[in-house]
C-alpha positions in Angstrom: 0.6 52.9 -11.1 -1.4 55.1 -9.1 -3.5 58.5 -10.8 -4.9 60.9 -8.2 -7.4 63.6 -9.7 -10.8 65.7 -8.7 -8.7 67.8 -6.5 -9.5 72.0 -6.9 -10.9 75.2 -5.3 -14.5 75.0 -3.3 -15.7 77.4 -0.5 -16.0 76.0 3.2 -19.5 73.6 2.7 -18.7 72.9 -0.7 -18.2 68.8 -1.8 -15.5 67.6 -4.2 -14.8 63.7 -5.1 -11.2 62.5 -5.5 -10.6 60.0 -7.8 -7.4 57.3 -7.8 -7.1 55.5 -10.9 -4.5 52.6 -10.6 -2.9 50.8 -13.6 -0.3 48.2 -14.1 -1.7 45.5 -11.6 -4.8 45.2 -9.9 -5.3 46.6 -6.4 -8.5 44.8 -5.6 -6.9 42.5 -2.9 -4.7 45.8 -1.6 -5.8 48.2 0.8 -6.4 51.7 -0.1 -6.0 55.0 1.5 -6.0 58.5 1.1 -3.2 60.5 3.3 -3.0 64.4 3.2 -0.3 67.0 3.2 -0.8 70.5 4.1 2.0 73.0 4.2 4.3 72.5 6.9 2.7 69.8 8.3 3.5 66.0 8.1 1.3 63.9 5.8 -1.5 62.3 7.8 -4.1 59.4 7.2 -7.1 60.3 6.0 -9.1 57.2 5.1 -8.5 53.7 3.9 -10.5 50.5 2.5 -9.8 47.4 2.5 -13.1 45.6 2.7 -13.7 47.4 6.1 -13.3 51.3 6.2 -11.3 53.3 8.5 -11.2 57.1 8.6 -9.6 59.6 10.9 -11.7 61.3 13.3 -11.6 65.2 11.8 -13.0 63.6 8.4 -15.6 61.1 10.1 -19.0 62.3 9.1 -17.7 64.1 6.2 -16.0 62.0 4.1 -17.0 58.3 2.6 -14.1 56.4 0.9 -15.3 53.8 -1.9 -14.0 51.9 -4.3 -14.7 50.2 -7.9 -12.2 46.6 -8.0 -13.8 46.6 -11.9 -12.4 50.0 -12.4 -9.7 49.4 -10.2 -10.3 52.8 -8.9 -10.6 54.4 -5.7 -12.7 57.4 -4.8 -13.1 59.8 -1.8 -16.2 61.8 -1.7 -16.0 64.7 0.7 -18.8 67.2 1.7 -19.0 70.1 4.3 -15.5 70.7 3.1 -13.5 73.4 6.0 -10.6 75.7 5.3 -8.6 73.3 7.9 -9.0 70.8 5.1 -6.9 71.6 2.3 -4.2 70.3 1.6 -2.4 67.7 -1.1 -4.4 64.2 -1.2 -2.5 61.1 -1.8 -3.8 57.4 -2.4 -1.8 55.2 -1.6 -2.0 51.3 -1.9 0.0 48.1 0.2 -1.2 44.7 0.8 -2.7 43.0 3.5 -4.9 45.0 6.0 -5.1 49.0 6.6 -3.1 51.0 8.4 -2.8 54.6 9.7 0.6 54.8 9.3 2.2 56.3 6.1 5.7 54.0 5.7 3.8 50.9 5.5 2.3 51.7 1.9 3.9 50.8 -1.0 2.6 52.9 -3.9 1.7 56.4 -4.0 -0.1 58.8 -6.4 1.4 62.1 -7.6 -1.2 64.0 -5.1 -4.1 66.8 -6.0 -4.1 69.9 -4.2 -7.2 70.5 -2.6 -8.3 74.2 -1.7 -11.2 75.1 0.9 -11.7 78.9 0.8 -13.5 80.3 4.0 
């Protein structure tokens, strides 16, 4: 029900825009978020949107989360990318407000690989 796309390989300092298309239900009233998981590391919170936006400190000022409830799509604009941003990025949705803990999210996309070369 969530389909993430937009990942790829870019050089450090570059930009990417991830998209997460929702289907099967309307997610307008859901909190939606992006998480990422690098090899050998736990999945970590990146950003969330439930009317208000929330960001991990590591991406604040570089990433922007947005959503188009008409298109039922979540976005993550990533600028000034760094090699440490390399990870598989997942979109997720939950009822209620935003949360930083991945276990609270009920719906997950399949992930899209983002690789930043130095």
